[in-house]
Residue frames as a rotation matrix with the C-alpha (Angstrom) as fourth column:
MET 1
0.705 -0.709 -0.016 -13.36
-0.572 -0.555 -0.604 -2.55
0.419 0.435 -0.797 -9.24
ASN 2
0.823 -0.517 -0.235 -10.23
0.566 0.779 0.268 -4.67
0.045 -0.354 0.934 -8.89
LEU 3
0.602 -0.714 -0.358 -6.91
-0.270 -0.604 0.750 -3.38
-0.752 -0.355 -0.556 -7.69
PHE 4
0.555 -0.442 0.705 -4.66
0.807 0.490 -0.328 -3.09
-0.201 0.751 0.629 -10.76
ILE 5
0.658 -0.486 -0.575 -1.58
-0.447 -0.867 0.221 -0.96
-0.606 0.112 -0.788 -11.32
LYS 6
0.959 -0.179 -0.219 0.18
-0.121 0.442 -0.889 -1.93
0.256 0.879 0.403 -14.53
GLU 7
0.170 -0.976 0.136 3.68
-0.669 -0.216 -0.711 -1.13
0.724 0.030 -0.689 -13.29
PHE 8
-0.219 -0.214 0.952 3.20
-0.932 0.334 -0.140 -3.20
-0.288 -0.918 -0.273 -10.13
GLU 9
0.784 0.553 0.283 1.56
-0.418 0.807 -0.418 -6.07
-0.460 0.209 0.863 -12.00
ALA 10
0.629 -0.635 -0.449 4.75
-0.408 0.222 -0.886 -6.41
0.662 0.740 -0.119 -14.06
ILE 11
-0.360 -0.760 0.541 6.68
-0.878 0.080 -0.471 -7.00
0.315 -0.645 -0.696 -10.82
LEU 12
0.105 0.487 0.867 4.22
-0.716 0.642 -0.274 -9.67
-0.690 -0.592 0.416 -9.69
GLU 13
0.945 0.244 -0.217 4.38
-0.322 0.582 -0.747 -11.37
-0.056 0.776 0.629 -13.10
LYS 14
0.192 -0.956 -0.221 8.19
-0.651 0.044 -0.757 -11.33
0.734 0.289 -0.614 -13.05
ALA 15
-0.386 -0.303 0.872 8.18
-0.903 0.317 -0.289 -12.95
-0.189 -0.899 -0.396 -9.63
ALA 16
0.522 0.670 0.528 5.75
-0.504 0.742 -0.443 -15.64
-0.688 -0.035 0.725 -10.78
SER 17
0.874 -0.203 -0.442 7.80
-0.357 0.352 -0.865 -16.38
0.331 0.914 0.235 -13.90
GLN 18
-0.147 -0.989 -0.017 10.93
-0.583 0.101 -0.806 -16.76
0.799 -0.108 -0.591 -11.74
ASN 19
0.388 0.423 -0.818 9.07
0.357 0.749 0.557 -18.75
0.849 -0.509 0.140 -9.09
LYS 20
-0.741 -0.624 -0.248 10.06
0.526 -0.310 -0.792 -16.19
0.417 -0.717 0.558 -6.44
PRO 21
0.114 0.755 -0.646 8.05
0.914 -0.335 -0.230 -14.17
-0.390 -0.564 -0.728 -3.93
TYR 22
0.611 0.206 0.764 7.22
0.645 -0.688 -0.331 -10.74
0.458 0.696 -0.554 -5.33
TRP 23
0.965 -0.259 -0.043 9.16
-0.179 -0.769 0.614 -8.91
-0.192 -0.585 -0.788 -2.66
ALA 24
0.297 -0.902 0.312 12.32
0.391 0.413 0.823 -10.66
-0.871 -0.122 0.475 -3.90
VAL 25
-0.241 -0.369 0.898 12.22
0.964 0.019 0.266 -9.02
-0.115 0.929 0.351 -7.35
ILE 26
0.764 0.560 -0.319 11.32
0.546 -0.826 -0.143 -5.42
-0.343 -0.065 -0.937 -6.53
PRO 27
0.230 -0.690 0.686 13.34
0.717 -0.356 -0.599 -2.98
0.658 0.630 0.413 -8.66
LYS 28
-0.516 -0.581 -0.629 15.40
0.856 -0.379 -0.351 -0.42
-0.035 -0.720 0.693 -6.75
GLU 29
-0.884 0.155 0.441 13.30
-0.007 -0.948 0.318 2.47
0.468 0.278 0.839 -8.05
TYR 30
0.149 0.988 0.028 10.25
-0.171 -0.003 0.985 1.22
0.974 -0.152 0.169 -6.14
ASN 31
-0.329 -0.148 0.933 9.69
-0.920 -0.174 -0.352 1.35
0.214 -0.974 -0.079 -2.41
ARG 32
-0.850 -0.094 -0.518 9.62
-0.062 0.995 -0.079 -2.19
0.523 -0.035 -0.852 -1.00
THR 33
-0.811 0.582 -0.061 6.91
0.118 0.060 -0.991 -1.38
-0.574 -0.811 -0.118 1.55
LEU 34
-0.209 0.737 -0.642 4.65
-0.813 -0.496 -0.304 -0.08
-0.543 0.459 0.703 -1.23
ILE 35
-0.324 0.052 -0.944 5.08
-0.767 0.571 0.295 -3.11
0.554 0.820 -0.145 -3.48
TYR 36
-0.963 -0.023 -0.269 4.70
0.136 0.821 -0.554 -5.50
0.233 -0.570 -0.788 -0.56
ALA 37
-0.597 0.791 -0.131 1.46
-0.174 -0.287 -0.942 -3.76
-0.783 -0.540 0.309 0.45
TYR 38
-0.162 0.515 -0.842 0.22
-0.981 -0.177 0.080 -3.94
-0.108 0.839 0.533 -3.16
GLY 39
-0.602 -0.144 -0.785 0.89
-0.399 0.906 0.139 -7.68
0.692 0.397 -0.603 -3.37
GLN 40
-0.952 0.266 -0.152 -0.71
0.264 0.461 -0.847 -8.36
-0.155 -0.847 -0.509 0.01
SER 41
-0.438 0.827 -0.352 -3.73
-0.526 -0.554 -0.645 -6.25
-0.729 -0.097 0.678 -0.93
LYS 42
-0.252 0.296 -0.921 -4.18
-0.905 0.265 0.333 -8.18
0.342 0.918 0.201 -4.18
GLU 43
-0.808 -0.131 -0.574 -3.94
-0.018 0.980 -0.200 -11.53
0.588 -0.151 -0.794 -2.37
ARG 44
-0.856 0.457 -0.239 -6.53
0.310 0.084 -0.947 -10.40
-0.413 -0.885 -0.214 0.16
GLY 45
-0.295 0.773 0.562 -8.99
0.928 0.092 0.360 -9.11
0.226 0.627 -0.745 -2.44
ASN 46
-0.043 0.235 -0.971 -8.85
0.556 -0.802 -0.219 -5.47
-0.830 -0.550 -0.097 -1.34
GLN 47
0.697 0.440 0.566 -9.95
0.714 -0.354 -0.605 -2.73
-0.066 0.825 -0.561 -3.71
LEU 48
0.819 -0.479 0.318 -7.18
-0.397 -0.871 -0.290 -0.33
0.416 0.112 -0.903 -2.67
ILE 49
-0.141 -0.913 -0.383 -3.59
0.186 0.356 -0.916 -0.72
0.972 -0.200 0.119 -1.54
ASP 50
0.884 0.421 0.204 -3.72
-0.152 -0.153 0.976 -1.32
0.442 -0.894 -0.071 2.19
PHE 51
-0.258 -0.958 0.128 -0.75
-0.381 -0.021 -0.924 -0.74
0.888 -0.287 -0.359 4.45
ASN 52
0.750 0.660 -0.048 -1.38
-0.295 0.398 0.868 -3.32
0.592 -0.637 0.493 7.13
GLU 53
0.555 -0.647 -0.523 2.12
0.815 0.548 0.188 -3.88
0.165 -0.531 0.831 8.43
VAL 54
0.168 -0.565 -0.808 5.05
0.594 -0.596 0.540 -1.70
-0.787 -0.570 0.236 9.41
VAL 55
0.641 -0.103 0.760 5.49
0.580 -0.583 -0.568 1.55
0.502 0.806 -0.315 7.48
TRP 56
-0.095 -0.770 -0.631 8.68
0.950 -0.258 0.173 3.36
-0.296 -0.583 0.757 8.40
ASP 57
0.441 0.264 -0.858 8.92
0.203 -0.960 -0.191 7.14
-0.874 -0.090 -0.477 8.41
TYR 58
-0.494 -0.714 -0.496 11.37
-0.380 -0.336 0.862 6.99
-0.782 0.614 -0.105 5.48
ASP 59
-0.687 0.327 0.649 8.74
0.652 0.671 0.352 5.07
-0.321 0.665 -0.674 3.45
VAL 60
0.110 0.899 -0.424 6.15
0.530 -0.414 -0.740 7.85
-0.841 -0.143 -0.522 3.54
GLU 61
0.023 -0.123 -0.992 7.59
-0.541 -0.836 0.091 10.20
-0.841 0.534 -0.085 0.91
PRO 62
-0.888 -0.367 -0.276 8.38
-0.418 0.396 0.817 7.51
-0.191 0.842 -0.505 -1.69
ILE 63
-0.591 0.756 0.280 4.95
0.690 0.654 -0.309 5.93
-0.417 0.011 -0.909 -1.17
VAL 64
0.288 0.763 -0.579 3.08
0.305 -0.646 -0.700 9.19
-0.908 0.025 -0.418 -1.71
SER 65
-0.146 -0.381 -0.913 5.25
-0.679 -0.632 0.372 10.38
-0.719 0.675 -0.166 -4.60
THR 66
-0.974 -0.205 0.094 5.02
-0.087 0.726 0.682 7.03
-0.207 0.656 -0.726 -6.41
LEU 67
-0.335 0.924 0.185 1.26
0.797 0.383 -0.467 6.73
-0.503 -0.009 -0.864 -5.96
ARG 68
0.274 0.406 -0.872 0.80
-0.035 -0.902 -0.430 10.35
-0.961 0.148 -0.232 -7.04
SER 69
-0.501 -0.561 -0.659 2.94
-0.667 -0.234 0.707 9.81
-0.551 0.794 -0.257 -10.16
LEU 70
-0.977 0.159 0.143 0.86
0.209 0.846 0.490 6.74
-0.043 0.509 -0.860 -11.08
GLY 71
-0.576 0.794 0.195 -2.42
-0.453 -0.509 0.732 8.60
0.680 0.333 0.653 -10.61
VAL 72
-0.263 0.466 -0.845 -3.46
0.699 0.695 0.166 6.60
0.665 -0.547 -0.509 -7.54
LYS 73
-0.230 0.288 0.930 -5.67
-0.296 -0.931 0.215 8.86
0.927 -0.226 0.300 -5.42
GLU 74
0.495 0.501 0.709 -6.59
-0.830 0.034 0.556 6.61
0.255 -0.865 0.433 -2.48
PHE 75
-0.361 -0.494 -0.791 -5.14
-0.076 0.861 -0.504 3.94
0.929 -0.122 -0.348 -0.24
THR 76
0.774 0.617 0.144 -5.93
-0.219 0.049 0.974 2.50
0.594 -0.786 0.173 3.17
PHE 77
-0.442 -0.867 0.230 -3.94
-0.488 0.018 -0.873 2.19
0.753 -0.498 -0.431 6.37
SER 78
0.683 0.719 -0.127 -4.89
-0.329 0.459 0.826 -0.64
0.652 -0.522 0.550 8.73
SER 79
-0.215 -0.861 -0.461 -1.57
0.266 0.402 -0.876 -1.09
0.940 -0.311 0.143 10.49
THR 80
0.870 0.488 -0.068 -1.82
0.164 -0.157 0.974 -1.28
0.465 -0.859 -0.217 14.26
MET 81
-0.025 -0.974 -0.223 1.85
0.788 0.118 -0.605 -0.45
0.616 -0.191 0.764 14.79
ALA 82
0.138 0.056 -0.989 2.67
0.925 -0.365 0.108 1.76
-0.355 -0.929 -0.102 17.76
SER 83
-0.610 -0.459 -0.646 3.96
0.246 -0.885 0.396 4.66
-0.754 0.083 0.652 15.65
GLY 84
-0.297 0.565 0.770 0.98
0.953 0.231 0.198 4.62
-0.065 0.792 -0.607 13.30
ILE 85
0.708 0.590 -0.389 -0.15
0.590 -0.796 -0.136 8.11
-0.390 -0.133 -0.911 14.32
ASP 86
0.034 -0.789 -0.613 3.30
-0.127 -0.612 0.781 9.46
-0.991 0.051 -0.121 13.40
ILE 87
-0.756 -0.261 0.601 3.08
0.496 0.371 0.785 7.78
-0.428 0.891 -0.151 9.99
LEU 88
0.200 0.908 0.368 -0.38
0.979 -0.169 -0.115 9.27
-0.042 0.383 -0.923 9.42
ALA 89
0.636 -0.054 -0.770 1.01
0.168 -0.964 0.206 12.70
-0.753 -0.260 -0.604 10.33
GLY 90
-0.487 -0.871 -0.071 3.79
0.017 -0.091 0.996 12.13
-0.874 0.483 0.058 7.78
PHE 91
-0.447 0.433 0.783 1.22
0.889 0.309 0.337 11.34
-0.096 0.847 -0.523 5.10
LYS 92
0.608 0.749 -0.263 -0.68
0.733 -0.657 -0.177 14.51
-0.305 -0.085 -0.948 6.01
LYS 93
0.125 -0.654 -0.747 2.45
0.001 -0.752 0.659 16.64
-0.992 -0.083 -0.093 5.56
LEU 94
-0.882 -0.460 0.101 2.55
0.055 0.112 0.992 15.36
-0.467 0.881 -0.074 1.96
ASP 95
-0.473 0.795 -0.378 -1.14
-0.851 -0.524 -0.036 16.17
-0.227 0.305 0.925 1.43
ALA 96
-0.514 0.418 -0.749 -2.39
-0.007 0.871 0.491 12.61
0.858 0.257 -0.445 1.82
VAL 97
-0.685 0.297 0.666 -5.25
-0.703 -0.508 -0.497 13.11
0.191 -0.809 0.556 4.24
ILE 98
-0.889 0.423 0.176 -7.69
0.263 0.786 -0.560 11.01
-0.375 -0.452 -0.810 6.23
GLN 99
-0.723 0.685 -0.090 -11.06
-0.431 -0.345 0.834 10.68
0.540 0.641 0.544 4.48
ASP 100
0.386 0.918 0.096 -13.00
-0.806 0.284 0.520 8.02
0.449 -0.278 0.849 6.37
VAL 101
-0.527 -0.403 0.748 -12.90
-0.649 0.760 -0.047 4.74
-0.549 -0.510 -0.662 8.22
VAL 102
0.278 0.528 -0.803 -13.61
-0.900 0.435 -0.025 1.77
0.336 0.729 0.596 5.96
TYR 103
0.484 -0.106 0.869 -13.20
-0.436 0.832 0.344 -2.00
-0.759 -0.545 0.356 6.13
VAL 104
0.101 -0.554 -0.826 -10.59
-0.943 0.210 -0.257 -4.11
0.316 0.805 -0.502 4.35
ASN 105
0.906 0.152 -0.394 -9.70
-0.094 0.982 0.164 -7.79
0.412 -0.112 0.904 4.31
ASN 106
0.337 -0.829 0.446 -6.95
-0.851 -0.066 0.521 -9.03
-0.402 -0.555 -0.728 6.59
TYR 107
-0.609 -0.697 -0.378 -4.77
-0.792 0.561 0.241 -12.09
0.044 0.447 -0.894 5.95
LYS 108
-0.804 0.416 0.425 -7.69
0.210 0.867 -0.452 -14.35
-0.556 -0.274 -0.785 6.98
LYS 109
-0.796 0.487 0.359 -9.94
0.227 -0.310 0.923 -12.35
0.561 0.816 0.136 4.64
GLU 110
0.017 0.742 -0.670 -11.88
0.996 -0.068 -0.050 -11.11
-0.083 -0.667 -0.740 7.64
LYS 111
0.364 0.192 0.911 -13.08
0.419 -0.908 0.024 -7.50
0.832 0.373 -0.411 7.58
ILE 112
-0.045 -0.424 -0.904 -11.07
0.971 -0.230 0.059 -5.13
-0.233 -0.876 0.423 9.75
PRO 113
0.872 0.387 -0.301 -11.22
0.335 -0.918 -0.210 -1.33
-0.358 0.082 -0.930 10.08
ALA 114
-0.221 -0.914 0.341 -8.83
0.964 -0.153 0.216 0.81
-0.145 0.376 0.915 8.07
ILE 115
0.100 0.148 -0.984 -8.31
0.146 -0.980 -0.133 4.51
-0.984 -0.130 -0.119 7.57
LEU 116
0.484 0.116 0.867 -9.09
0.869 0.050 -0.492 5.65
-0.100 0.992 -0.077 4.03
MET 117
-0.139 -0.649 -0.748 -6.49
0.318 -0.745 0.587 8.13
-0.938 -0.157 0.310 2.82
LYS 118
0.815 0.366 0.449 -6.86
0.551 -0.247 -0.797 10.51
-0.180 0.897 -0.403 -0.12
ILE 119
-0.327 -0.943 -0.058 -3.87
0.782 -0.304 0.544 11.94
-0.531 0.133 0.837 -2.00
ASN 120
0.711 0.568 -0.414 -4.53
0.295 -0.776 -0.558 15.54
-0.639 0.274 -0.719 -3.01
């Protein structure tokens, strides 16, 4: 299974056609952290969207609501940021819960541990 979300692919295609990085053409209705994570996950060959960098507390609700509206049921969280536990608690409040520990590719395409999250 390859990571593919039609709405996000359109953003990546627009960026490529304009010869810009994908984070430079993100429409206002989408959360930048979410689209950035999607693009990074695609580049790294991950099967799910992986949040491997900073996720701010104000990102949590738009991430969950957007993924839920698109029918995305799972994502991973491999960020080692200091407030990661607070972000995971924020996901839980929105019924996105920890399922398992899995492995994802990092920027070197090495396997690293990540928390598998399920959106209920």
